[in-house]
TIVO-317487 format. One record per residue (C-alpha): residue number from 1; chain; x, y, z. Coordinates in steps of 0.25 Angstrom, whole numbers, plus 5000, padded with zeros to 4 digits. Each point is the difference from the previous one (the first is absolute). Layout:
# TIVO-317487
 pos unit   c1   c2   c3
 NUM    A    X    Y    Z
...
# end
This chain:
# TIVO-317487
 pos unit   c1   c2   c3
   1    A 4936 4821 4723
   2    A 4997 5011 5009
   3    A 5008 5014 4997
   4    A 5002 5001 5015
   5    A 5009 4987 5000
   6    A 5007 5003 4988
   7    A 5015 5003 5000
   8    A 5005 5012 4993
   9    A 4997 5015 5000
  10    A 4995 5009 4989
  11    A 5006 5013 4998
  12    A 4995 5014 4995
  13    A 5014 5002 4992
  14    A 5010 4991 4994
  15    A 5015 5003 5003
  16    A 5007 5009 4990
  17    A 5008 4989 4995
  18    A 4987 4994 4994
  19    A 4998 5005 4985
  20    A 4991 4991 4993
  21    A 4986 4998 5004
  22    A 5000 4986 5003
  23    A 5012 5002 5009
  24    A 4993 5011 5008
  25    A 4987 4993 5001
  26    A 5006 4986 5004
  27    A 5007 5007 5011
  28    A 4989 5009 5005
  29    A 4990 4989 4999
  30    A 5008 4991 5009
  31    A 5003 4989 4989
  32    A 5016 5001 5001
  33    A 5011 5003 5010
  34    A 5014 5004 4995
  35    A 5011 4992 5006
  36    A 5012 5003 4991
  37    A 5003 5005 4987
  38    A 4990 4992 4990
  39    A 4996 4991 5012
  40    A 4986 5001 5006
  41    A 4991 4993 5009
  42    A 4985 4997 4996
  43    A 4989 5003 5009
  44    A 4987 4991 5000
  45    A 4993 5008 4989
  46    A 5012 5000 4990
  47    A 5002 4985 5003
  48    A 4985 4997 4998
  49    A 5001 5007 4986
  50    A 5013 4993 4996
  51    A 4995 4986 5004
  52    A 4987 5003 4991
  53    A 5010 5003 4989
  54    A 5008 4988 5002
  55    A 4988 4991 5000
  56    A 4994 5006 4987
  57    A 5015 4997 4994
  58    A 4999 4986 5006
  59    A 4987 4997 4994
  60    A 5004 5005 4986
  61    A 5014 4993 5000
  62    A 4993 4987 5004
  63    A 4990 5002 4989
  64    A 5012 4999 4990
  65    A 5005 4988 5006
  66    A 5010 5006 5010
  67    A 5006 4992 5011
  68    A 5003 5008 5012
  69    A 5013 4998 5007
  70    A 5009 5007 5010
  71    A 5015 5004 4998
  72    A 5009 5004 5010
  73    A 5004 5014 5002
  74    A 5014 4997 5004
  75    A 5007 4993 4990
  76    A 5015 4995 4997
  77    A 5008 5009 4991
  78    A 5004 4987 4992
  79    A 4986 5001 4994
  80    A 5002 5014 4995
  81    A 5015 4997 4996
  82    A 4994 4989 4991
  83    A 4991 5009 4993
  84    A 5011 5011 4999
  85    A 4991 5011 5007
  86    A 5008 5000 5013
  87    A 5011 5007 4993
  88    A 4991 5008 4990
  89    A 4990 5006 5011
  90    A 5005 5011 5007
  91    A 4999 5005 5014
  92    A 4984 4998 4999
  93    A 5002 4986 5004
  94    A 5002 4998 5015
  95    A 5013 4991 5002
  96    A 5006 4994 5013
  97    A 5008 4988 5005
  98    A 4994 4991 5010
  99    A 5006 4994 5013
 100    A 5005 4989 4992
 101    A 5007 5009 4990
 102    A 4990 4997 4989
 103    A 4997 5012 4991
 104    A 4985 5003 5000
 105    A 4990 5009 4993
 106    A 4986 5006 5003
 107    A 4991 4997 4989
 108    A 4996 5012 4992
 109    A 4994 4991 4989
 110    A 4999 4984 4999
 111    A 5004 4995 4987
 112    A 5011 4992 5005
 113    A 4992 4995 5011
 114    A 4989 4995 4990
 115    A 5011 4993 4991
 116    A 5005 4994 5012
 117    A 4987 4995 5005
 118    A 4997 4994 4986
 119    A 5014 4994 4997
 120    A 5001 4986 5001
 121    A 4984 4999 5003
 122    A 4995 5003 4987
 123    A 5008 4990 4992
 124    A 4991 4996 4988
 125    A 4994 5008 4989
 126    A 4986 4993 5005
 127    A 5001 5008 5013
 128    A 5000 5013 4991
 129    A 4994 5011 5000
 130    A 4998 5005 5014
 131    A 5000 5013 5008
 132    A 5003 5002 5015
 133    A 4998 5013 5008
 134    A 5002 5005 5013
 135    A 4996 5013 5008
 136    A 5012 5003 5008
 137    A 5008 5011 5007
 138    A 5012 5005 4992
 139    A 5011 5010 5003
 140    A 5006 5010 4990
 141    A 5009 5010 5005
 142    A 4993 5011 4991
 143    A 5008 5013 5000
 144    A 4988 5008 4997
 145    A 4989 4995 5009
 146    A 4989 5010 4999
 147    A 4985 5002 5002
 148    A 4996 4991 5011
 149    A 4997 4985 4994
 150    A 5003 5005 4986
 151    A 5014 4998 5001
 152    A 5006 4992 5011
 153    A 5012 4991 5005
 154    A 4993 4990 5006
 155    A 4987 4995 4993
 156    A 4989 4989 4998
 157    A 5000 4995 4985
 158    A 4993 4990 4993
 159    A 5010 4993 4990
 160    A 4997 4988 4991
 161    A 5009 4993 4991
 162    A 4996 4991 4988
 163    A 5007 4989 4994
 164    A 4998 4995 4985
 165    A 5006 4991 4990
 166    A 4997 5009 4988
 167    A 5000 5015 4997
 168    A 4986 4999 4994
 169    A 4995 4994 5013
 170    A 5007 5011 5008
 171    A 4993 5011 4992
 172    A 4986 4993 5001
 173    A 5002 5000 5016
 174    A 5006 5014 4999
 175    A 4987 5005 4995
 176    A 4992 4992 5009
 177    A 5007 5008 5012
 178    A 4998 5012 4992
 179    A 4986 4999 5001
 180    A 5000 4995 5014
 181    A 5007 5013 5004
 182    A 4989 5008 4993
 183    A 4990 4992 5009
 184    A 5008 5002 5013
 185    A 5001 5016 4998
 186    A 4985 5001 4996
 187    A 4996 4992 5011
 188    A 5008 5008 5010
 189    A 4993 5013 4994
 190    A 5011 5006 4993
 191    A 4994 5008 4989
 192    A 5011 5007 4992
 193    A 5010 4990 4997
 194    A 5007 4995 4987
 195    A 5011 4990 4995
 196    A 5012 5005 4993
 197    A 5012 4994 4994
 198    A 5012 5001 5009
 199    A 5015 4998 5002
 200    A 5003 4986 5007
 201    A 5012 5007 5008
 202    A 5006 4990 5009
 203    A 4990 4990 4999
 204    A 5005 4996 4986
 205    A 4991 4994 4988
 206    A 4995 5007 4987
 207    A 4986 5003 5002
 208    A 4993 5007 5012
 209    A 4988 5008 5004
 210    A 4998 5009 5012
 211    A 4986 5003 5004
 212    A 4999 5016 5004
 213    A 4991 5009 5008
 214    A 4999 5012 4993
 215    A 5002 5011 5010
 216    A 5008 5013 5000
 217    A 5008 4997 5012
 218    A 5006 4987 4993
 219    A 5015 4999 4999
 220    A 4999 4992 4986
 221    A 4998 5007 4988
 222    A 4992 4994 4989
 223    A 4998 5002 4985
 224    A 4985 4998 4995
 225    A 4994 5001 4987
 226    A 4985 5004 5001
 227    A 4998 4997 4986
 228    A 5004 4985 5000
 229    A 5001 4996 5015
 230    A 5015 4999 4999
 231    A 5007 5001 5013
 232    A 5014 4999 5006
 233    A 5009 5003 5012
 234    A 5009 5011 4995
 235    A 5012 4991 5003
 236    A 4994 4991 4988
 237    A 4993 5009 4991
 238    A 5005 5001 4986
 239    A 5004 5015 4996
 240    A 4996 5003 4985
 241    A 5002 5013 4994
 242    A 4998 5005 4986
 243    A 5012 5008 4995
 244    A 5001 5011 4989
 245    A 5013 4995 4993
 246    A 5004 5014 4996
 247    A 5011 5002 4990
 248    A 5015 4995 5002
 249    A 5010 5011 5000
 250    A 5015 5001 5001
 251    A 5006 4997 5014
 252    A 5003 5013 5006
 253    A 5008 5002 5013
 254    A 4995 5013 5007
 255    A 5004 5007 5012
 256    A 4990 5000 5012
 257    A 5008 5006 5011
 258    A 4994 4996 5014
 259    A 4988 4994 4994
 260    A 4998 4987 5005
 261    A 4984 4997 5002
 262    A 4990 4996 4990
 263    A 4992 5012 5005
 264    A 5011 5009 4998
 265    A 5004 4995 4986
 266    A 4986 5002 4995
 267    A 5001 5014 5003
 268    A 5014 5002 4995
 269    A 4998 4992 4987
 270    A 4985 5003 4998
 271    A 4998 4986 4998
 272    A 4989 4991 5006
 273    A 5003 4989 5010
 274    A 4996 4989 4991
 275    A 5012 5003 4991
 276    A 5010 4997 5011
 277    A 5007 4987 5004
 278    A 5000 5001 5014
 279    A 5011 4992 5008
 280    A 4997 4994 5013
 281    A 5012 4994 5008
 282    A 4999 4987 5008
 283    A 5010 4990 5006
 284    A 4999 4985 5002
 285    A 4999 4996 5014
 286    A 5010 4989 4999
 287    A 5012 5007 4995
 288    A 4996 5015 4999
 289    A 5001 4999 4985
 290    A 4994 5012 4992
 291    A 4987 4999 4992
 292    A 4995 5011 4992
 293    A 4986 5001 4994
 294    A 4996 5009 4989
 295    A 4985 5003 5000
 296    A 4992 5011 4993
 297    A 5002 5013 5008
 298    A 4985 5001 5005
 299    A 4999 4985 5006
 300    A 5007 4994 5011
 301    A 5006 4987 5003
 302    A 4992 4988 5005
 303    A 5010 4994 5010
 304    A 4993 4987 5001
 305    A 5000 4997 4985
 306    A 5014 5004 4999
 307    A 5005 4990 5011
 308    A 4991 4989 4994
 309    A 5007 5003 4986
 310    A 5015 5001 5007
 311    A 4997 4987 5009
 312    A 5007 5009 5010
 313    A 4997 5008 5012
 314    A 5004 5014 4998
 315    A 4999 5014 5008
 316    A 5002 5015 4995
 317    A 5013 5003 4995
 318    A 5011 5009 5007
 319    A 5009 5006 4989
 320    A 5014 5002 5005
 321    A 5011 5008 4994
 322    A 5008 4988 4996
 323    A 4989 4992 4993
 324    A 5000 5007 4987
 325    A 4986 5004 5000
 326    A 4997 5015 4999
 327    A 4988 5003 5008
 328    A 4989 5009 4993
 329    A 5007 4998 4987
 330    A 4998 4985 4998
 331    A 4998 4994 4986
 332    A 5001 4987 4993
 333    A 5012 5005 4992
 334    A 5013 4998 5006
 335    A 4996 4992 5013
 336    A 5011 4992 5008
 337    A 5000 4985 4995
 338    A 4997 4994 5013
 339    A 4986 5007 5001
 340    A 4987 4992 4997
 341    A 4991 5008 4990
 342    A 4985 4998 4999
 343    A 4992 5008 4990
 344    A 4985 5001 5003
 345    A 4991 4997 4989
 346    A 4994 5014 5001
 347    A 5012 5005 4993
 348    A 4997 4991 4988
 349    A 4997 5006 4987
 350    A 5004 5014 5003
 351    A 5010 5006 4989
 352    A 5006 5011 5007
 353    A 5002 5001 5016
 354    A 5008 5009 5010
 355    A 5009 4993 5009
 356    A 5012 5002 5009
 357    A 5014 5001 4993
 358    A 5007 4993 5012
 359    A 5008 5013 5001
 360    A 4998 5011 5010
 361    A 4991 5011 4995
 362    A 4997 4994 4987
 363    A 4989 4992 4993
 364    A 4996 4994 4987
 365    A 4989 5004 4991
 366    A 4995 4991 4989
 367    A 5004 4988 5007
 368    A 4995 4988 4991
 369    A 5002 4988 5008
 370    A 5000 4990 4988
 371    A 5011 5008 4992
 372    A 5008 5004 5012
 373    A 4999 4989 5010
 374    A 4997 4988 4991
 375    A 4989 4989 5000
 376    A 4996 5001 5015
 377    A 4990 4991 5007
 378    A 4988 5008 5005
 379    A 4993 4995 5012
 380    A 4988 5005 5009
 381    A 5005 5006 5013
 382    A 4992 5012 5001
 383    A 4988 5004 5009
 384    A 4987 5001 4993
 385    A 4992 5013 5002
 386    A 4985 5005 4999
 387    A 4996 5001 4986
 388    A 5010 4990 4994
 389    A 4997 4990 4990
 390    A 4992 4988 5006
 391    A 5008 4986 4997
 392    A 4987 4994 4998
 393    A 4990 5008 4992
 394    A 5011 5010 4994
 395    A 4992 5013 5004
 396    A 5007 5012 5008
 397    A 4991 4997 5011
 398    A 5008 4994 5013
 399    A 4996 5007 5012
 400    A 5010 4999 5013
 401    A 4993 4996 5013
 402    A 5005 4996 5014
 403    A 4996 4987 5007
 404    A 5003 4991 5013
 405    A 5004 4986 4996
 406    A 4990 4990 5007
 407    A 5004 4988 4994
 408    A 5009 4994 4989
 409    A 5002 4987 4992
 410    A 5012 4995 4993
 411    A 5004 4989 4990
 412    A 5013 4996 5006
 413    A 5004 4989 4989
 414    A 5012 4991 5005
 415    A 5007 5011 5007
 416    A 4999 4993 5014
 417    A 4998 4985 4996
 418    A 5013 5001 4992
 419    A 5008 5007 5010
 420    A 4996 4991 5011
 421    A 5000 4987 4992
 422    A 4986 4996 5001
 423    A 4996 4990 4990
 424    A 4989 4990 4996
 425    A 4999 4988 4991
 426    A 4991 5003 4987
 427    A 4993 4989 4993
 428    A 5013 4995 4993
 429    A 5007 4998 5013
 430    A 5009 5013 4998
 431    A 5003 5010 5010
 432    A 4993 5014 4998
 433    A 4999 5013 5007
 434    A 4987 5005 5005
 435    A 4995 5013 4995
 436    A 4994 5010 5012
 437    A 4992 5011 5001
 438    A 4998 5008 5013
 439    A 4988 5008 5005
 440    A 5001 5010 5012
 441    A 4990 5010 5008
 442    A 5004 5008 5012
 443    A 4989 4998 5010
 444    A 5003 5013 5008
 445    A 5002 5009 4988
 446    A 4987 4995 4994
 447    A 4993 5004 5013
 448    A 5007 5014 5000
 449    A 4998 5001 4985
 450    A 4984 4998 5002
 451    A 5000 5010 5011
 452    A 5008 5010 4992
 453    A 4988 4998 4989
 454    A 4989 4999 5009
 455    A 5000 5012 5010
 456    A 4996 5014 5003
 457    A 5004 5011 5009
 458    A 4994 4992 5012
 459    A 5006 4987 4998
 460    A 5000 4986 4992
 461    A 4988 4995 4993
 462    A 5003 4985 4999
 463    A 4993 4992 4990
 464    A 4991 4990 5008
 465    A 5009 4988 4995
 466    A 5012 5004 5008
 467    A 4994 5009 5010
 468    A 5004 4998 5015
 469    A 4985 4999 5003
 470    A 4988 5000 4992
 471    A 4991 5008 5009
 472    A 5003 5010 5011
 473    A 4989 5003 5011
 474    A 5001 5014 5006
 475    A 4994 5000 5013
 476    A 4998 5015 5003
 477    A 4995 5000 5014
 478    A 5005 4988 5008
 479    A 4993 5005 5012
 480    A 4987 4999 4994
 481    A 4994 4987 5003
 482    A 4992 4998 4988
 483    A 5011 5005 4991
 484    A 5010 4990 5006
 485    A 4990 4989 5000
 486    A 4997 5002 4985
 487    A 5014 5001 4996
 488    A 5005 4988 5008
 489    A 4989 4992 4994
 490    A 5002 5004 4986
 491    A 5015 4997 5002
 492    A 4996 4986 5006
 493    A 4991 4997 4988
 494    A 5009 5004 4989
 495    A 5011 4992 5006
 496    A 4992 4988 5001
 497    A 4995 5002 4986
 498    A 5015 4999 4995
 499    A 5002 5016 4998
 500    A 5014 5005 5004
 501    A 4995 5012 5010
 502    A 5009 5010 5008
 503    A 4992 5006 5011
 504    A 5004 5014 5006
 505    A 4995 4999 5013
 506    A 5008 5012 5006
 507    A 4994 5011 5008
 508    A 5006 5011 4991
 509    A 4995 5012 4992
 510    A 4992 4996 4987
 511    A 5010 5009 4992
 512    A 5012 4992 5005
 513    A 4993 4987 4998
 514    A 4996 5004 4985
 515    A 5016 5004 4998
 516    A 5005 4987 5005
 517    A 4989 4993 4992
 518    A 5005 5007 4987
 519    A 5015 4996 5004
 520    A 4995 4986 5001
 521    A 4993 5000 4986
 522    A 4990 4989 5003
 523    A 4991 5000 4988
 524    A 4987 4999 5007
 525    A 4997 5010 5012
 526    A 4988 4998 5009
 527    A 4996 5012 5010
 528    A 4993 4997 5012
 529    A 4995 5012 5008
 530    A 4989 5005 5009
 531    A 4993 5007 4988
 532    A 5000 4987 4991
 533    A 4996 4992 5012
 534    A 4988 5008 5003
 535    A 4996 4998 4985
 536    A 5003 4986 5001
 537    A 5011 5000 4989
 538    A 5014 5000 4998
 539    A 5008 5009 4990
 540    A 5008 4993 4991
 541    A 5010 5006 4989
 542    A 5012 4996 4992
 543    A 5014 5005 5002
 544    A 5001 5004 4986
 545    A 4987 5009 5001
 546    A 4993 4994 4989
 547    A 4988 4995 5010
 548    A 4994 5006 5013
 549    A 4987 4994 5004
 550    A 4992 4994 5012
 551    A 4996 4986 5004
 552    A 4990 4996 5010
 553    A 5006 4994 5013
 554    A 4992 4988 4998
 555    A 5005 4996 4987
 556    A 5013 5007 5000
 557    A 5009 4987 5001
 558    A 4994 4994 4988
 559    A 5000 5013 4992
 560    A 5015 5003 5004
 561    A 5004 4985 4997
 562    A 4993 5002 4986
 563    A 5007 5014 4997
 564    A 5014 4993 5004
 565    A 4996 4989 4990
 566    A 4997 5010 4989
 567    A 5013 5007 5001
 568    A 5007 4987 5000
 569    A 4993 4996 4987
 570    A 5002 5013 4994
 571    A 5015 4999 5002
 572    A 5000 4986 4993
 573    A 4994 5006 4988
# end
């Protein structure tokens, strides 16, 4: 490919709307073009990158016995009504009615389509297990589209679905996928990634992991223990605290005029936050019924864990005059009967607490939950924090980091096969529901994440396995016959040798050519100039600046091809 023929422009600056590095560089480098919020067109360089990622994924999915299929993007709503998700998923799903008055949806994920494909096809236990996968366009009306390809509304995704007759078989295959994902990310050149326990969310199932690229710009928060390797998404991370019980005292109602916040109460009562039972108010989405969570005063509520415990969607509560709840003075004694009360386990074992008295300008001191509220159930609904006790090794060593999700895997169980009445006959001729797993990787997000991790101030530093081209030749004097002839011959010879080459044959200043080459991020750069030709050499450097050398013109093709192979081999190690 010649740069003079390459569609797309490179820019010195990115629009002010581009905040993170990968977004800035993919816009500046002529990789993507904005069409609408969260919707982008891909120019040739990015398409070459995503195609290479797709091929790596295909090879690894095929290696674990995957069968590539293709599901429709547009599906009848009846499939989603069968699973129940047509009603449980909100406005993220695109719905419409076609000309025949049929309700339709755009696929944001394809569990229903996978079951539909396999249903009445895999009817005998002898046909199990199997895994089907696709690489397909999806649409999710994401309210928080951001970061270029990091979070979009239309995206390309590899999603795979496995079907099993036993939980043991699912677990074994789940680990095969887990290790396949590790190979995929390593082959794509991702360096700083980990797998963390995660919440299954709308996908369902009891066991799930997310593969995360650790980066400060990530929107996911992760709890990681450097002592034992425990890792979990903050949404799923267990919160363990060690409490000083203290001494139980007589319950005392005290005047706290206008003192409503934990911070103000600490000053007013000269009591540390961990001795408070903090009240956080929510309401259930379906009927606006109140839910009040009591948590230790220095902690926050993990809303995902609360949703999972309640099996209800919730939203932050609005306290009205007629609801019987006294904002700023809420406590567990004397609440209205119709309120759902949740006690976080961070309060367990504390003999004396400060809480609201459910009366304006009054709090209780020396609240003892067992004595004053009875035998309550404690549940884990708090966010963990840096320095918290690790659930795995028991050391106070948890650290909090940020990450971008680059892949996920779920053990779905029979959630979808039961709902959609997919069965097979076992060895005894009895109908059983298959057990499912699902496994996803966002292709565009992975490309952007690689760029985010591997870049400098000048542009991306693409790993050779996914780079748009392997070698770029920079012809610094196209009007010089020897330079032009040398560069063109090297381009032709490398291309014949199977090396992917980008040739910058434009008549522009060297500074501009090098700036564009940095933005294109090709791993190996070859410079041909009057000075190098006078010495019968070409200048060769790596985009990551780890090598700068010269090769003789006579052997340059063989030497460059060898360097490319060395880079590929290094990535496979």
